[in-house]
C-alpha positions in Angstrom: -22.7 58.8 -139.8 -25.1 56.0 -139.0 -27.9 58.5 -138.6 -27.7 59.1 -142.3 -29.5 55.8 -143.1 -32.7 56.4 -141.2 -33.1 59.9 -142.7 -32.6 58.6 -146.2 -35.1 55.9 -145.6 -37.7 58.4 -144.3 -37.0 60.6 -147.3 -37.5 57.6 -149.6 -40.7 56.8 -147.9 -42.0 60.3 -148.4 -41.2 60.1 -152.1 -43.0 56.8 -152.3 -46.1 58.3 -150.6 -46.1 61.2 -153.0 -45.9 58.8 -156.0 -48.9 56.9 -154.5 -51.0 60.1 -154.4 -50.2 61.7 -151.0 -50.1 65.5 -150.7 -47.2 67.3 -152.2 -46.2 69.0 -149.0 -44.4 65.8 -148.2 -41.7 67.1 -150.6 -40.8 69.3 -147.6 -40.3 66.2 -145.4 -38.2 64.7 -148.2 -36.0 67.9 -148.5 -35.6 68.1 -144.7 -34.5 64.5 -144.5 -32.1 64.9 -147.4 -30.5 68.0 -145.8 -30.2 66.2 -142.4 -28.7 63.1 -144.1 -26.1 65.1 -145.9 -25.3 67.0 -142.7 -24.8 63.9 -140.7 -22.8 62.3 -143.5 -20.4 65.2 -143.8 -20.0 65.9 -140.1 -19.3 62.3 -139.1 -15.7 62.2 -140.5 -15.1 65.8 -139.5 -16.0 65.1 -135.9 -13.8 62.1 -135.8 -10.8 64.2 -137.0 -11.6 66.8 -134.3 -11.9 64.2 -131.6 -8.5 62.7 -132.7 -6.9 66.2 -132.4 -8.4 66.7 -129.0 -7.1 63.3 -127.8 -3.6 64.2 -129.1 -3.6 67.5 -127.2 -4.7 65.8 -124.0 -1.9 63.2 -124.4 0.7 65.9 -125.0 -0.5 67.8 -121.9 -0.4 64.7 -119.8 3.1 63.9 -121.0 4.2 67.5 -120.2 2.7 67.3 -116.7 4.5 64.0 -116.1 7.8 65.6 -116.9 7.4 68.7 -114.7 8.7 68.5 -111.2 6.3 68.7 -108.3 7.0 71.4 -105.7 5.0 71.6 -102.5 4.3 74.7 -100.4 7.6 74.5 -98.5 9.6 74.5 -101.7 10.5 70.8 -101.5 10.9 69.3 -105.0 9.7 65.8 -105.6 10.6 63.6 -108.6 7.5 63.0 -110.7 6.3 59.5 -110.4 3.4 59.9 -112.9 3.6 58.2 -116.2 
């Protein structure tokens, strides 16, 4: 989400240059920066939610592994000490 700010600043700079008489192809730079800024702004919270879900899945899997008994090759069952 923090990458949104530099893209918006670059886009604003392109518009300022166009207003000062620079070539109009800088509108492409502005549009590219605007699209990238929107993309980063939208995907920031979405990626945080996805990361949280992955962390919860990992925690559930570790808890399940800790509750399962450990059996070696000879068939001896050990109590799980993992937490």
